N, CA, C and O of each residue as an XYZ file, in Angstrom:
348
protein
N     100.688     64.907    180.721
C     100.146     65.437    181.019
C     100.457     66.541    182.274
O     100.979     65.840    183.141
N     100.401     67.610    182.664
C     100.939     68.500    182.454
C     101.266     69.010    184.015
O     100.228     68.478    184.409
N     101.862     69.628    185.330
C     102.256     69.416    186.239
C     101.329     70.764    186.816
O     101.239     71.817    186.185
N     100.747     70.537    187.978
C     100.627     71.720    188.300
C     101.106     72.472    189.961
O     101.004     71.838    191.011
N     101.600     73.851    189.883
C     102.156     74.076    190.572
C     101.388     75.566    191.635
O     100.815     76.568    191.206
N     101.658     75.197    192.975
C     101.393     76.327    194.048
C     102.270     77.105    194.242
O     103.269     76.516    194.654
N     102.476     78.720    194.100
C     103.389     79.194    193.815
C     102.951     80.502    195.298
O     101.850     80.725    195.802
N     103.932     80.952    195.530
C     103.693     81.773    196.865
C     104.778     83.222    196.168
O     105.916     82.938    195.795
N     104.314     84.591    196.072
C     105.213     85.466    195.522
C     104.732     86.384    197.146
O     103.719     86.503    197.836
N     106.174     86.879    197.164
C     105.954     88.147    198.440
C     106.142     89.322    197.198
O     106.699     89.150    196.113
N     105.476     90.603    197.730
C     104.918     91.235    197.111
C     105.891     92.997    197.797
O     106.037     93.108    199.014
N     106.383     94.056    196.918
C     106.441     95.008    197.783
C     106.036     95.096    199.084
O     106.821     95.058    200.031
N     104.589     95.238    199.203
C     104.425     95.894    200.640
C     104.769     94.675    201.705
O     104.121     94.838    202.739
N     105.493     93.662    201.733
C     105.639     92.913    202.497
C     104.550     91.958    202.526
O     104.411     91.514    203.665
N     103.649     91.434    201.612
C     102.195     90.479    201.713
C     102.418     89.936    200.549
O     102.867     90.374    199.490
N     101.761     88.172    201.153
C     102.031     87.274    200.206
C     100.925     86.771    198.989
O     100.264     85.762    199.235
N     100.827     87.113    198.352
C     100.150     86.119    197.048
C     100.187     85.088    196.772
O     101.305     84.702    196.431
N      99.060     84.055    196.746
C      98.913     82.458    196.453
C      98.026     82.059    195.804
O      96.849     81.822    196.076
N      98.956     81.934    194.363
C      97.716     81.129    193.028
C      98.576     79.573    192.807
O      99.400     78.901    193.427
N      97.930     79.512    191.727
C      98.409     77.986    191.153
C      98.206     78.178    189.665
O      97.340     78.904    189.179
N      99.469     77.144    188.696
C      99.762     77.780    187.287
C     100.803     76.789    187.075
O     101.559     76.473    187.993
N     100.909     76.109    185.517
C     101.544     74.872    185.102
C     102.462     75.839    184.877
O     103.449     75.146    184.631
N     102.770     76.820    184.802
C     103.503     77.483    184.008
C     104.147     79.106    184.616
O     103.837     80.230    184.222
N     105.572     78.524    186.185
C     105.717     79.833    186.884
C     106.281     80.552    185.993
O     105.677     81.617    185.871
N     107.597     80.415    184.978
C     107.984     81.639    184.722
C     107.293     82.606    184.437
O     107.280     83.591    185.175
N     106.508     82.541    183.218
C     105.135     82.868    182.525
C     104.126     83.978    183.129
O     103.601     85.069    182.905
N     104.237     82.860    184.102
C     102.970     83.266    185.445
C     103.918     84.604    186.333
O     103.646     85.799    186.225
N     104.366     84.377    186.674
C     105.977     85.461    187.393
C     105.977     86.564    186.658
O     106.362     87.612    187.175
N     105.584     86.537    185.433
C     106.412     87.756    184.042
C     104.814     88.577    183.734
O     104.700     89.667    183.175
N     103.927     87.912    184.146
C     102.455     88.398    184.101
C     102.163     88.870    185.563
O     101.236     89.676    185.639
N     102.578     88.636    186.367
C     102.404     89.276    187.356
C     103.013     90.799    187.622
O     102.509     91.811    188.108
N     104.768     90.401    186.902
C     105.163     91.423    187.103
C     105.184     93.025    186.087
O     105.476     94.174    186.417
N     104.697     92.386    184.663
C     104.497     92.898    183.630
C     103.841     93.490    182.970
O     104.064     94.444    182.225
N     102.874     92.881    183.241
C     101.139     92.917    182.102
C      99.771     92.839    183.059
O      99.613     92.437    184.212
N      99.017     93.298    182.250
C      97.315     93.119    182.853
C      96.658     91.843    182.881
O      95.461     91.571    182.792
N      97.864     90.970    183.050
C      97.394     89.296    182.747
C      97.572     89.080    184.897
O      96.880     88.500    185.735
N      98.706     89.807    184.959
C      98.931     89.174    186.482
C      97.852     89.677    187.709
O      97.947     90.903    187.660
N      97.202     89.451    188.424
C      96.243     89.480    189.212
C      95.958     91.046    189.934
O      96.780     91.859    190.356
N      95.018     91.084    189.906
C      94.841     92.764    190.651
C      95.444     93.143    191.568
O      96.240     94.082    191.528
N      95.134     92.390    192.678
C      95.952     92.808    193.984
C      97.705     92.812    193.435
O      98.421     93.735    193.824
N      98.116     92.033    192.786
C      99.935     92.047    192.705
C     100.261     93.770    191.692
O     101.182     94.585    191.649
N      98.930     93.622    191.037
C      99.471     95.250    190.301
C      99.493     96.744    191.338
O      99.519     97.951    191.097
N      99.476     96.177    192.173
C      99.505     97.723    192.802
C     100.677     97.790    193.722
O     101.126     98.842    194.177
N     101.317     96.148    194.055
C     101.963     95.868    195.235
C     103.139     95.297    193.898
O     103.182     94.068    193.852
N     103.805     95.815    193.137
C     105.034     95.127    192.398
C     106.212     95.979    192.665
O     106.152     97.203    192.782
N     107.193     95.329    192.747
C     107.799     94.019    192.234
C     107.534     92.831    193.042
O     107.711     92.923    194.256
N     107.214     91.948    192.637
C     107.006     90.552    193.181
C     108.074     89.955    193.069
O     108.966     90.427    192.363
N     108.236     88.726    193.772
C     109.393     87.829    193.611
C     108.144     86.274    194.477
O     107.276     86.368    195.345
N     108.862     84.574    193.391
C     108.570     83.742    193.475
C     109.146     83.890    195.124
O     110.231     84.410    195.382
N     108.105     83.273    196.289
C     109.620     82.626    197.927
C     109.221     81.688    197.749
O     110.067     81.003    198.323
N     108.136     80.639    197.153
C     108.051     79.509    197.393
C     106.973     78.612    196.160
O     105.944     79.228    195.880
N     107.161     77.296    195.479
C     106.287     76.633    195.007
C     106.490     75.310    195.259
O     107.521     74.807    195.705
N     105.242     74.636    194.892
C     105.288     72.971    195.115
C     104.366     71.880    193.908
O     103.140     71.985    193.880
N     104.949     71.051    193.132
C     104.176     70.820    192.318
C     103.437     69.771    192.615
O     103.825     69.055    193.538
N     101.718     69.303    191.626
C     101.062     68.602    192.306
C     101.096     68.227    191.049
O     101.654     68.783    190.103
N     100.115     66.697    191.094
C     100.060     66.191    189.832
C      98.638     66.367    188.958
O      98.338     66.042    187.809
N      97.926     67.012    190.003
C      96.315     67.913    189.123
C      96.132     68.886    189.052
O      97.090     69.655    188.972
N      95.437     69.143    189.047
C      94.676     70.790    189.344
C      94.198     70.782    190.333
O      94.074     71.842    190.947
N      93.742     69.568    190.865
C      92.412     69.866    191.716
C      93.041     69.830    192.586
O      92.910     70.857    193.252
N      94.133     68.734    193.236
C      95.375     69.285    194.130
C      95.942     70.480    194.278
O      95.735     71.222    195.238
N      96.463     70.649    193.614
C      96.983     72.045    193.745
C      96.308     72.880    193.710
O      97.041     73.858    193.560
N      94.816     73.359    193.769
C      93.467     74.059    194.129
C      93.021     74.069    195.348
O      92.625     74.970    196.087
N      93.250     71.886    195.565
C      92.978     72.120    197.642
C      93.641     72.592    198.433
O      93.192     73.182    199.415
N      95.555     72.348    198.037
C      96.610     72.885    198.347
C      96.344     74.383    198.703
O      96.328     74.838    199.846
N      96.125     75.122    197.472
C      96.312     76.554    197.556
C      94.737     77.350    198.418
O      94.393     78.529    198.504
N      94.262     76.402    198.799
C      92.655     77.328    199.404
C      93.332     76.525    201.127
O      92.530     76.834    202.009
N      94.072     75.980    201.492
C      94.449     75.423    202.550
C      95.413     76.253    202.637
O      95.557     76.455    203.842
N      96.455     77.091    201.832
C      97.651     77.742    202.474
C      96.636     78.990    202.668
O      96.497     79.565    203.747
N      95.995     79.307    201.564
C      95.658     81.268    201.682
C      94.836     80.896    203.094
O      94.773     81.845    203.875
N      94.402     80.052    203.395
C      93.949     80.418    205.034
C      94.837     80.514    206.618
O      94.418     80.640    207.768
N      96.581     80.358    205.905
C      96.955     80.101    207.187
C      97.344     81.787    207.161
O      97.121     82.492    206.177
N      97.967     82.285    208.432
C      97.503     83.343    208.870
C      98.912     83.529    208.121
O      99.420     82.648    207.428
N      99.573     85.017    208.392
C     100.584     85.423    207.245
C     102.172     85.156    208.290
O     103.260     85.293    207.731
N     102.093     84.748    209.914
C     103.394     84.348    210.508
C     103.588     82.534    210.014
O     104.746     82.119    210.069
N     102.646     81.665    209.622
C     102.751     80.638    209.149
C     103.140     80.855    207.979
O     104.366     80.784    207.890
N     102.637     81.084    207.069
C     103.191     80.962    205.942
C     104.334     81.769    206.070
O     105.030     80.849    205.639
N     105.157     82.663    206.276
C     106.641     83.054    206.485
C     106.990     82.038    207.344
O     107.929     82.685    207.806
N     107.058     80.743    208.112
C     107.513     79.852    208.759
C     107.970     78.569    207.731
O     109.008     77.931    207.553
N     106.319     78.558    207.044
C     106.789     77.686    205.722
C     107.784     78.222    204.814
O     108.627     77.371    204.529
N     107.921     79.063    204.403
C     108.388     80.214    203.394
C     110.510     79.598    203.582
O     111.211     78.914    202.836
N     110.753     80.169    204.681
C     112.182     80.249    206.164
C     111.971     78.397    205.483
O     112.318     77.941    204.393
N     111.396     77.830    206.458
C     111.639     75.723    206.033
C     112.586     75.684    204.672
O     113.629     75.129    204.327
N     111.600     76.611    204.088
C     111.539     75.679    202.341
C     112.632     76.575    201.985
O     113.364     75.795    201.376
N     113.197     77.666    201.968
C     114.331     79.064    201.571
C     115.532     77.954    201.964
O     116.482     77.603    201.264
N     115.151     77.499    203.387
C     116.429     76.784    204.118
C     117.056     75.322    203.396
O     118.145     74.748    203.392
N     115.856     75.117    202.866
C     116.468     73.877    202.396
C     116.595     73.742    201.062
O     116.500     72.627    200.548
N     116.868     75.062    200.195
C     116.918     74.312    198.765
C     118.087     74.791    198.664
O     118.765     74.560    197.663
């Protein structure tokens, strides 16, 4: 069974993009190099991965994505900073 990941990208303009995937490296490459990346990130390249968390199923990942997207930028930044320090 495939694991799903919530991932957060930091765009060149300082904004965050949040999504879910089963393969982070492929998805990151798509956001940076191809038309398969989200329309939002195409105009904000390069993007870099700043956070990810693994979930057992797609539904759990989607719920986490929805919750994360509702946070304010500063709240997202604190979560990412804490994650970065613990790595």
